[in-house]
C-alpha positions as CSV (number, residue, x, y, z in Angstrom):
1,M,0.0,0.0,0.0
2,N,1.3,3.4,-0.9
3,K,1.3,6.3,1.5
4,R,0.6,9.9,0.6
5,Y,3.6,12.0,0.8
6,L,4.4,15.7,1.2
7,G,8.1,16.5,0.6
8,I,9.5,13.7,2.8
9,G,6.3,13.5,4.8
10,A,2.8,12.7,3.5
11,G,-0.8,13.5,3.4
12,L,-2.4,16.4,5.2
13,A,0.1,19.1,5.8
14,A,0.4,20.8,9.2
15,A,1.2,24.5,9.5
16,A,4.9,24.8,9.6
17,M,6.4,26.4,12.7
18,V,9.5,28.5,12.5
19,L,12.2,26.7,14.5
20,S,12.9,29.5,16.9
21,A,9.2,29.7,17.8
22,C,9.5,26.8,20.2
23,T,12.4,24.8,21.6
24,P,11.2,21.3,22.5
25,P,12.7,19.0,25.1
26,G,16.3,18.3,24.2
27,G,16.2,21.1,21.6
28,D,19.1,23.1,22.9
29,G,21.6,21.1,21.0
30,G,22.7,19.1,24.1
31,G,22.6,15.4,23.2
32,D,23.4,14.2,26.7
33,G,20.9,15.2,29.3
34,G,19.1,18.0,28.0
35,G,15.8,19.2,29.1
36,E,12.6,17.9,30.6
37,G,11.7,14.5,29.5
38,G,15.3,13.3,29.0
39,G,16.7,12.7,32.5
40,E,20.3,13.4,33.5
41,G,22.7,11.4,31.5
42,S,20.1,10.3,29.0
43,S,20.8,10.5,25.2
44,V,18.6,12.7,23.1
45,L,18.2,12.8,19.3
46,N,16.4,15.6,17.6
47,V,14.8,14.5,14.3
48,G,13.4,17.0,11.8
49,W,10.3,16.3,9.8
50,N,8.1,18.6,7.6
51,E,4.7,17.5,8.8
52,A,2.9,16.8,12.0
53,F,1.6,13.5,13.3
54,R,-2.2,13.2,13.5
55,S,-3.2,9.5,14.0
56,M,-2.2,6.2,15.6
57,N,-4.2,4.4,12.9
58,T,-2.2,4.3,9.7
59,E,-4.8,2.3,7.8
60,T,-7.6,4.9,7.4
61,T,-7.8,7.5,4.6
62,N,-6.8,10.2,7.1
63,G,-4.1,8.1,8.8
64,N,-2.5,6.8,5.6
65,A,0.5,9.2,5.7
66,V,4.2,8.9,6.3
67,A,4.0,11.5,9.1
68,N,2.0,9.0,11.1
69,S,3.8,5.8,10.2
70,I,7.3,7.0,11.2
71,V,6.0,7.5,14.7
72,T,4.0,4.3,15.0
73,Y,7.1,2.4,13.6
74,L,9.1,3.5,16.7
75,M,6.2,2.8,19.0
76,N,5.1,-0.7,17.8
77,E,6.6,-4.0,16.9
78,N,5.9,-5.9,13.7
79,F,6.1,-9.4,12.1
80,K,8.2,-8.2,9.1
81,Y,10.2,-5.2,8.0
82,Y,12.5,-4.1,5.2
83,D,16.2,-3.4,5.6
84,D,18.2,-0.9,3.6
85,N,18.7,-3.5,0.8
86,L,15.0,-4.0,0.6
87,E,15.4,-7.5,2.0
88,L,12.5,-8.7,4.1
89,Q,13.5,-9.3,7.7
90,D,11.7,-10.9,10.7
91,G,10.4,-8.6,13.3
92,N,10.0,-9.3,17.0
93,L,6.2,-9.6,17.3
94,G,6.3,-13.3,16.3
95,T,6.5,-15.5,13.2
96,V,4.6,-15.9,9.9
97,E,4.5,-19.2,8.1
98,K,2.6,-20.7,5.2
99,V,1.0,-23.9,6.6
100,S,-1.0,-24.9,3.5
101,E,-0.7,-24.3,-0.2
102,D,-4.2,-25.4,-1.2
103,P,-6.1,-23.6,0.3
104,L,-3.5,-21.0,1.1
105,Q,-3.3,-20.8,4.9
106,V,-1.0,-18.5,6.8
107,K,-0.3,-18.8,10.5
108,Y,0.7,-16.0,12.8
109,T,2.3,-17.0,16.1
110,F,2.8,-14.2,18.7
111,A,6.0,-14.1,20.7
112,D,5.5,-14.9,24.4
113,D,6.8,-11.5,25.4
114,A,4.5,-9.6,23.0
115,T,2.7,-7.2,25.3
116,W,0.9,-3.9,25.1
117,S,2.3,-1.2,27.3
118,D,-0.6,-1.5,29.8
119,G,0.4,-5.1,30.4
120,T,-2.3,-6.7,28.1
121,P,-1.0,-9.5,25.9
122,V,-0.8,-8.9,22.2
123,N,-2.8,-11.8,20.6
124,A,-5.6,-13.0,18.3
125,A,-8.1,-10.2,18.8
126,D,-5.5,-7.6,17.8
127,I,-4.7,-9.2,14.4
128,V,-8.3,-10.1,13.8
129,L,-9.3,-6.5,14.2
130,H,-6.4,-5.5,11.9
131,W,-7.4,-7.9,9.2
132,A,-11.2,-7.4,9.4
133,A,-11.0,-3.6,9.3
134,K,-8.6,-3.6,6.3
135,S,-10.6,-6.2,4.4
136,S,-13.8,-4.2,4.0
137,N,-15.5,-7.6,4.2
138,F,-17.7,-6.5,7.2
139,N,-18.7,-3.1,5.7
140,T,-22.5,-2.7,5.1
141,E,-21.9,0.7,3.5
142,S,-19.8,1.5,0.5
143,E,-17.3,4.4,0.1
144,E,-20.0,6.1,-2.0
145,D,-22.5,5.8,0.8
146,V,-20.3,7.6,3.3
147,A,-18.7,10.1,0.9
148,E,-20.9,12.9,2.1
149,D,-20.3,11.9,5.7
150,R,-16.6,12.9,5.5
151,D,-15.7,16.1,7.3
152,D,-13.3,18.9,6.2
153,E,-10.4,16.8,7.4
154,G,-11.4,13.8,5.3
155,E,-12.5,11.8,8.3
156,V,-15.6,9.7,8.2
157,T,-18.0,11.1,10.8
158,E,-19.9,8.7,13.1
159,Q,-22.1,6.3,11.3
160,D,-25.7,5.6,12.2
161,E,-26.2,2.7,14.6
162,G,-26.1,-0.6,12.7
163,N,-24.3,0.7,9.7
164,V,-20.7,-0.6,9.4
165,F,-18.0,1.2,7.5
166,F,-14.3,0.7,8.2
167,D,-12.4,3.4,6.4
168,S,-9.8,1.2,4.8
169,A,-9.4,-1.2,1.9
170,S,-6.8,-3.9,1.2
171,P,-7.5,-6.2,-1.7
172,G,-5.2,-8.8,-0.1
173,A,-7.0,-8.8,3.2
174,A,-10.3,-9.0,1.4
175,L,-9.2,-12.5,0.1
176,I,-9.5,-13.7,3.7
177,E,-13.2,-14.3,3.8
178,E,-13.6,-16.8,6.6
179,F,-13.1,-16.1,10.3
180,P,-9.7,-17.4,11.3
181,E,-8.8,-20.4,13.4
182,I,-7.5,-19.3,16.8
183,S,-5.6,-21.4,19.3
184,E,-7.0,-21.8,22.8
185,D,-4.4,-19.4,24.3
186,G,-5.0,-16.8,21.5
187,K,-1.3,-16.8,20.5
188,E,-1.7,-18.6,17.2
189,V,-4.0,-17.4,14.4
190,T,-4.4,-19.1,11.1
191,F,-6.0,-17.2,8.2
192,T,-7.4,-19.0,5.1
193,Y,-7.3,-17.2,1.8
194,S,-10.1,-17.8,-0.7
195,K,-7.5,-18.1,-3.5
196,P,-3.7,-18.0,-3.7
197,F,-2.1,-14.6,-3.0
198,A,1.4,-13.7,-4.2
199,D,2.1,-11.3,-1.3
200,W,0.8,-13.3,1.6
201,E,3.9,-12.9,3.7
202,I,3.5,-9.1,4.0
203,E,-0.2,-8.6,4.0
204,L,-0.6,-8.4,7.8
205,G,2.0,-7.2,10.3
206,L,4.4,-5.3,8.1
207,G,6.6,-2.4,9.1
208,A,4.9,0.7,10.6
209,D,1.4,-0.7,10.2
210,G,2.3,-3.7,12.4
211,I,-1.0,-5.2,13.6
212,G,-2.6,-1.8,14.1
213,L,-4.6,-0.6,17.1
214,P,-5.0,-2.5,20.5
215,A,-8.2,-4.4,20.2
216,H,-9.0,-4.1,24.0
217,I,-8.7,-0.3,23.9
218,V,-10.9,-0.1,20.8
219,A,-13.5,-2.3,22.6
220,E,-13.3,-0.3,25.8
221,K,-14.0,3.0,23.9
222,A,-16.6,1.4,21.5
223,L,-18.5,-1.0,23.7
224,G,-17.7,0.1,27.3
225,E,-16.0,-3.1,28.2
226,E,-13.2,-2.2,30.7
227,D,-11.8,-5.7,31.4
228,P,-9.0,-6.2,28.7
229,E,-9.7,-10.0,28.3
230,A,-13.4,-9.5,28.0
231,A,-12.9,-6.6,25.7
232,K,-10.7,-8.7,23.4
233,Q,-13.3,-11.5,23.4
234,A,-16.0,-8.9,22.6
235,V,-14.1,-7.9,19.4
236,L,-13.7,-11.6,18.4
237,D,-17.4,-12.3,19.0
238,A,-18.5,-9.2,17.1
239,F,-16.6,-10.2,13.9
240,E,-17.3,-13.9,14.2
241,G,-21.0,-13.3,14.8
242,E,-21.1,-10.4,12.3
243,D,-22.9,-8.4,15.0
244,S,-23.7,-5.2,13.0
245,E,-24.7,-3.2,16.1
246,A,-21.3,-3.9,17.9
247,L,-19.3,-3.6,14.6
248,S,-20.9,-0.2,13.9
249,K,-19.5,1.1,17.2
250,I,-16.2,-0.6,16.7
251,A,-15.8,0.9,13.3
252,N,-16.7,4.4,14.5
253,T,-14.0,4.2,17.1
254,W,-11.4,2.6,14.8
255,N,-12.0,5.2,12.1
256,T,-11.5,8.4,14.2
257,G,-11.0,7.5,17.9
258,F,-7.2,7.5,17.7
259,N,-6.7,10.8,15.8
260,F,-5.1,13.6,17.7
261,T,-2.9,16.6,17.0
262,S,-1.5,17.2,20.5
263,M,-0.8,15.1,23.5
264,P,-4.1,13.4,24.4
265,E,-5.4,13.5,28.0
266,D,-6.5,9.9,27.6
267,E,-3.4,7.7,27.9
268,D,-5.2,4.8,26.4
269,L,-4.8,6.4,23.0
270,V,-1.0,6.0,23.1
271,V,-1.0,2.3,24.3
272,H,1.8,0.6,22.2
273,N,3.8,-2.6,22.1
274,G,7.2,-1.4,21.0
275,P,10.2,0.2,22.7
276,Y,9.2,3.9,22.6
277,K,6.3,5.6,24.3
278,M,4.9,9.0,23.4
279,T,5.4,11.4,26.3
280,D,4.8,14.9,24.9
281,F,3.2,16.4,21.8
282,A,2.8,20.2,21.2
283,E,0.6,20.8,18.2
284,G,2.4,21.8,15.1
285,Q,5.8,22.0,17.0
286,Y,7.2,18.8,18.3
287,L,6.5,15.3,19.4
288,T,8.6,13.4,22.0
289,L,9.2,9.7,22.3
290,E,11.0,8.1,25.2
291,A,12.4,4.6,25.8
292,D,9.7,2.7,27.6
293,E,11.1,1.1,30.8
294,N,8.2,-1.3,30.8
295,Y,8.8,-2.7,27.3
296,T,9.2,-6.4,27.4
297,G,10.6,-7.2,23.9
298,P,14.1,-7.8,22.8
299,I,15.0,-4.4,21.1
300,E,17.6,-2.4,22.9
301,V,17.5,1.2,21.7
302,G,20.6,3.3,21.7
303,V,18.9,6.6,22.2
304,D,16.7,7.3,25.3
305,Q,14.7,10.1,23.8
306,V,13.7,11.0,20.2
307,T,12.2,14.4,19.6
308,Y,10.4,14.7,16.3
309,R,10.5,18.4,15.4
310,I,8.0,19.7,12.9
311,N,9.1,22.3,10.3
312,G,8.1,22.6,6.6
313,D,10.9,25.0,5.6
314,P,13.9,22.9,4.3
315,M,16.3,25.8,4.6
316,A,15.3,26.5,8.1
317,S,15.9,22.8,8.9
318,V,19.4,22.9,7.5
319,Q,20.0,26.0,9.6
320,A,18.7,24.1,12.6
321,V,21.3,21.3,12.0
322,E,24.0,23.9,11.8
323,N,22.8,25.4,15.1
324,G,22.6,22.0,16.8
325,E,18.9,22.2,17.2
326,M,18.3,19.2,14.9
327,D,20.6,16.2,14.5
328,I,19.1,14.4,11.5
329,I,16.7,15.6,8.7
330,Q,15.3,14.4,5.3
331,P,14.1,17.8,4.0
332,Q,12.5,18.7,0.7
333,S,15.4,18.4,-1.8
334,T,16.4,21.4,-3.8
335,S,19.8,22.6,-5.1
336,D,19.8,25.4,-2.6
337,V,19.2,23.0,0.3
338,L,21.9,20.6,-1.0
339,S,24.4,23.5,-1.4
340,A,23.7,24.9,2.1
341,A,24.0,21.4,3.7
342,E,27.3,20.7,2.0
343,E,28.8,23.9,3.4
344,L,28.2,22.7,7.0
345,E,31.1,21.4,9.1
346,G,30.6,18.2,11.1
347,V,27.7,17.2,9.0
348,T,27.2,14.3,6.6
349,V,25.0,14.7,3.5
350,E,23.9,11.6,1.6
351,T,22.1,11.9,-1.7
352,E,20.2,9.1,-3.4
353,D,16.8,8.3,-5.0
354,G,14.1,8.1,-2.3
355,A,11.1,6.0,-1.8
356,T,8.7,8.6,-3.3
357,Y,7.7,9.3,-6.9
358,E,6.0,12.4,-8.2
359,H,2.9,12.2,-10.5
360,V,-0.1,13.9,-12.0
361,D,-3.5,12.2,-11.7
362,L,-6.8,13.1,-13.4
363,I,-10.3,12.8,-12.1
364,F,-12.8,10.7,-14.1
365,D,-16.0,11.0,-12.1
366,N,-16.6,14.6,-10.9
367,G,-18.5,16.2,-13.8
368,G,-15.3,18.0,-14.8
369,P,-13.4,18.2,-18.1
370,F,-12.1,14.6,-17.9
371,D,-15.4,13.0,-17.0
372,P,-17.4,11.4,-19.9
373,E,-20.6,12.6,-18.2
374,S,-19.6,16.2,-19.1
375,Y,-20.0,15.2,-22.7
376,G,-23.3,13.3,-22.5
377,G,-21.5,10.1,-21.7
378,D,-19.1,10.3,-24.7
379,E,-16.1,8.5,-23.4
380,E,-14.0,9.1,-26.5
381,T,-14.3,12.9,-26.2
382,A,-13.4,12.8,-22.5
383,K,-10.3,10.6,-23.3
384,L,-9.2,13.0,-26.0
385,V,-9.3,15.9,-23.5
386,R,-7.4,13.8,-20.9
387,Q,-4.8,13.0,-23.5
388,A,-4.5,16.6,-24.6
389,F,-3.9,17.8,-21.0
390,L,-1.3,15.1,-20.3
391,K,0.6,16.0,-23.5
392,T,1.1,19.5,-22.0
393,I,2.8,18.3,-18.9
394,P,6.5,19.5,-19.4
395,R,8.0,16.3,-17.9
396,E,11.5,16.8,-19.3
397,Q,11.6,20.5,-18.4
398,I,10.5,19.7,-14.8
399,L,13.3,17.0,-14.6
400,D,16.0,19.2,-16.1
401,T,15.0,22.3,-14.1
402,L,14.3,20.9,-10.6
403,I,15.8,17.5,-10.3
404,T,18.9,17.2,-12.4
405,P,20.8,19.9,-10.4
406,L,20.4,17.6,-7.4
407,N,21.1,14.4,-9.2
408,P,22.9,14.6,-12.6
409,E,22.0,10.9,-13.2
410,A,18.3,11.5,-12.6
411,Q,15.9,10.1,-15.2
412,M,12.2,10.4,-16.1
413,R,10.1,7.8,-14.3
414,N,8.0,6.1,-17.0
415,S,6.2,3.4,-15.0
416,Y,3.2,3.7,-12.7
417,T,4.1,0.6,-10.7
418,M,7.9,0.1,-10.8
419,V,11.0,2.2,-9.9
420,A,13.8,2.5,-12.3
421,G,16.5,-0.1,-11.7
422,S,14.0,-2.7,-10.4
423,P,14.0,-6.0,-12.4
424,M,10.6,-5.4,-14.1
425,Y,11.1,-1.7,-14.9
426,D,12.6,-1.8,-18.4
427,G,10.2,-4.4,-19.7
428,I,7.2,-2.6,-18.4
429,V,8.4,0.8,-19.8
430,E,9.1,-0.7,-23.2
431,A,5.5,-2.1,-23.3
432,N,3.4,0.7,-21.8
433,G,4.0,3.5,-24.3
434,M,4.1,6.3,-21.7
435,A,7.4,7.8,-23.0
436,E,6.1,7.9,-26.6
437,E,2.5,9.1,-25.8
438,F,3.4,11.7,-23.2
439,P,7.0,12.9,-23.9
440,G,6.3,16.3,-22.4
441,A,5.2,19.8,-23.5
442,D,3.7,18.8,-26.9
443,V,1.6,21.9,-27.0
444,E,0.8,21.6,-30.7
445,G,-0.2,18.0,-30.3
446,A,-2.4,18.9,-27.3
447,A,-4.2,21.7,-29.2
448,E,-4.9,19.3,-32.1
449,L,-6.5,16.8,-29.8
450,L,-8.7,19.5,-28.2
451,E,-9.8,20.5,-31.7
452,E,-10.5,16.9,-32.6
453,A,-12.6,16.6,-29.4
454,G,-14.5,19.8,-30.3
455,V,-13.9,21.2,-26.8
456,D,-12.9,24.8,-26.4
457,S,-11.0,26.1,-23.4
458,P,-11.8,23.4,-20.9
459,T,-11.3,24.5,-17.3
460,V,-9.0,22.4,-15.2
461,R,-8.9,22.9,-11.4
462,F,-5.4,21.9,-10.4
463,L,-4.7,20.7,-6.8
464,Y,-1.3,20.7,-5.1
465,D,0.4,21.8,-2.0
466,D,1.1,25.5,-2.4
467,T,3.4,25.7,0.6
468,N,5.9,23.4,-1.1
469,S,8.2,25.4,-3.2
470,R,9.1,22.7,-5.7
471,R,5.4,21.9,-6.3
472,E,4.7,25.6,-6.8
473,Q,7.4,25.6,-9.5
474,Q,6.0,22.5,-11.1
475,F,2.5,23.9,-11.2
476,T,3.8,27.1,-12.8
477,L,5.5,25.2,-15.6
478,I,2.5,23.0,-16.2
479,Q,0.1,26.0,-16.2
480,E,2.1,27.8,-18.8
481,Q,2.1,24.9,-21.2
482,A,-1.5,23.9,-20.7
483,E,-2.8,27.4,-21.2
484,E,-0.8,27.8,-24.3
485,A,-2.5,24.6,-25.6
486,G,-6.0,26.1,-24.9
487,F,-6.8,25.0,-21.3
488,D,-8.0,27.3,-18.6
489,I,-6.1,26.4,-15.5
490,V,-7.5,27.3,-12.1
491,N,-4.9,27.3,-9.3
492,E,-6.3,25.1,-6.5
493,G,-3.1,25.2,-4.4
494,D,-4.0,24.3,-0.8
495,V,-1.9,23.4,2.2
496,N,-4.7,21.0,3.2
497,W,-4.7,19.2,-0.2
498,G,-4.5,15.8,1.4
499,S,-8.0,16.2,3.0
500,R,-9.4,16.9,-0.4
501,M,-8.2,13.8,-2.2
502,G,-11.1,12.2,-4.0
503,D,-13.7,14.8,-2.9
504,G,-14.5,15.9,-6.5
505,T,-13.5,19.6,-5.9
506,Y,-10.5,19.4,-8.4
507,D,-9.8,17.9,-11.8
508,A,-6.0,17.2,-11.6
509,S,-3.6,16.7,-8.8
510,L,0.1,16.8,-8.2
511,F,1.6,14.8,-5.3
512,G,3.8,11.9,-4.4
513,W,3.3,8.2,-3.5
514,Q,5.7,6.6,-1.1
515,S,6.0,2.8,-1.4
516,T,5.6,0.7,1.8
517,T,6.4,-2.7,0.2
518,T,8.1,-4.4,-2.7
519,G,5.1,-6.6,-3.3
520,V,3.8,-6.9,-6.9
521,T,0.3,-6.3,-5.7
522,E,1.0,-3.0,-4.0
523,S,-0.4,-0.9,-6.8
524,D,-3.7,-2.7,-6.7
525,A,-5.2,-0.1,-4.3
526,N,-4.2,2.7,-6.7
527,F,-5.9,1.5,-9.9
528,R,-8.6,-1.1,-9.1
529,T,-12.2,0.1,-9.1
530,G,-13.3,1.6,-5.8
531,Q,-10.0,1.0,-4.0
532,Q,-8.7,3.3,-1.2
533,N,-6.0,5.1,-3.2
534,N,-8.0,5.4,-6.4
535,Y,-8.9,9.0,-5.8
536,G,-9.7,9.8,-9.4
537,G,-12.6,7.3,-9.7
538,F,-10.9,5.4,-12.5
539,S,-12.7,2.1,-13.4
540,N,-11.7,-0.4,-16.0
541,D,-13.0,-4.0,-16.0
542,E,-9.9,-5.3,-17.8
543,V,-7.5,-3.7,-15.2
544,D,-9.6,-5.2,-12.4
545,A,-9.4,-8.7,-14.0
546,L,-5.6,-8.3,-14.5
547,Y,-5.2,-7.5,-10.8
548,D,-7.3,-10.5,-9.9
549,E,-4.8,-12.6,-11.9
550,L,-1.8,-10.9,-10.4
551,Q,-3.0,-11.7,-6.9
552,V,-2.5,-15.4,-7.5
553,E,0.4,-15.3,-9.9
554,T,3.8,-16.4,-8.5
555,D,5.9,-16.5,-11.8
556,P,7.9,-13.2,-12.0
557,A,7.8,-13.3,-15.8
558,R,4.0,-13.4,-15.9
559,Q,3.8,-10.8,-13.1
560,E,5.8,-8.5,-15.3
561,E,3.5,-9.2,-18.3
562,I,0.4,-8.5,-16.2
563,L,1.7,-5.2,-14.9
564,A,2.8,-4.2,-18.4
565,E,-0.8,-4.9,-19.6
566,V,-2.2,-2.8,-16.7
567,E,0.1,0.1,-17.5
568,T,-0.6,0.0,-21.2
569,I,-4.3,0.4,-20.4
570,L,-3.5,3.3,-18.0
571,V,-1.6,5.1,-20.7
572,D,-4.3,4.5,-23.3
573,E,-7.0,5.7,-21.0
574,A,-4.9,8.7,-20.0
575,F,-5.0,8.0,-16.3
576,G,-2.2,10.4,-15.5
577,V,1.6,10.6,-15.8
578,T,4.5,9.9,-13.6
579,L,7.3,12.4,-13.4
580,F,10.4,11.5,-11.3
581,Q,11.7,9.6,-8.4
582,H,12.3,12.1,-5.5
583,P,15.9,12.8,-4.9
584,E,16.4,12.2,-1.2
585,L,18.8,14.1,1.1
586,T,19.7,12.6,4.4
587,I,21.5,15.2,6.4
588,Y,22.9,14.4,9.9
589,S,25.3,15.6,12.4
590,D,28.5,13.6,12.9
591,R,27.4,13.1,16.5
592,V,24.9,10.6,15.2
593,Q,26.1,7.1,14.3
594,N,24.5,4.2,12.3
595,V,22.2,6.3,10.1
596,S,20.9,4.5,7.1
597,S,17.9,4.9,4.8
598,T,15.8,2.6,2.7
599,T,13.7,3.3,-0.4
600,V,10.4,2.2,1.2
601,S,8.6,3.7,4.2
602,P,9.8,4.4,6.9
603,T,13.0,5.5,5.1
604,M,15.7,6.6,7.6
605,F,13.8,5.3,10.6
606,W,14.0,1.6,9.5
607,N,16.9,0.8,11.9
608,Y,16.2,3.3,14.7
609,W,17.4,0.7,17.3
610,D,20.9,1.1,15.9
611,W,21.1,4.9,16.4
612,Q,23.7,6.2,18.8
613,V,24.6,9.8,19.7
614,S,28.0,10.8,21.0
């Protein structure tokens, strides 16, 4: 599943605070001791990020953001995670094993010491809640049913009693249609898939998502059951019995009950099972994590306190590293930021392709210029207008102007599903036709397509983050070319762009996706009809059928063929275009050891247990 991304964060942008506006605990540059929250002799690491945390639930539309997952990754264990070579590693939560091929059955066994921070064991109810909520199998309402119930922040407001809607969707989890087999002690859970699934090993319990929220806390808030064991059983009973009244309450709590933008008074909301606990959170300014003395697992962290400092200004973040106010950052990459960082003494600057790629998507179902309904259902006219607009995107100019100065080896990304250098990339790009169909800034060709369509000066509302300087520059370049071709471009720049995704109030969008896995089915949620990341309302029966086939295909050669077929359709239907892989700057003080980054979420946080500060 991809996560929405803003710069090196994702999703809904928080208002940036000037660094000097607030000095959080440990923010005086003192790594040893320093400040309230980090006791005498404790080690403190100040990490800079450009967006604020807002939810402990990373599986909802609102919570699906890197700004959340980098925090939950430090607070919770997992069954699997990726190292910096993108090799899948075993986590500490327990083991995952395939126990049957036909039918596909996967058993999760929890470690004996897997415990929530309030002393409650981590067990079956937790992973059952995680699976059931992600699967959408228990929903009695569709996304369309609840679309008007979303608030200004994109959250689903409380549903009517008896109506069930978990604000999430995972095609892989949906293949688990039967209630699982659970051992008597609740430590072993065996899921049966309705058909083979290529990415079974990473479907549940991966990385920052782990196994999600503590089921006993969800049941306490939703059902009023205060005894942890009884609360867990209530969750299991609700799903096994398909109790719509109880599930409605559980879904309402799961969707929004763990969202907060400052330190909550209710400590239940920060119950965790990993080595760090949240101890302080000042809205829009900083968030503090401290090593939890009650943690029962095997991880031994090298830093006692991690303070996550929030600032959207990359140059200010570099200045903060120079001043000793921040120790490690991954800011928005520009040539000015790189130059400024390289001039600092006692600072290491690492440059490489990051986990995120930039892209432009179009909206198919909002009554706008790319929707067939705007032309009386004429799909061909709408497609011609989409093709015309995508031909105006100055892909090469954007790359040469904004990215090549950071990475002279940078290249255009011409695949919707694969990163350059991956085994399937070249074959898919050769097949999909994106480079030929949308080479960039073909104004004459775009104008000819508009003339063929018989559409004069179509208005395109263009959504992007107008607080992000690189995105502002990209929008300006796109606007110039599109208007020259005959489009009327309306600037919908909005700091809260993430909360508007899929709401129909714009016609084209510019943002980034950050990968969370290397699984071949990861892109399913982006392009399948009705899936969580398919914000543009794209629907194609052939694409849906190809993803059905991909889910069960284990031969890499055929997997590549399937993805190539999917991408060829996306190009032909003018779904959108990809632009470039984000250049990633990891900038850190020499007082920090064992810093490493990986090209999937959670990037530089993947090995936080190895961090040391001198």
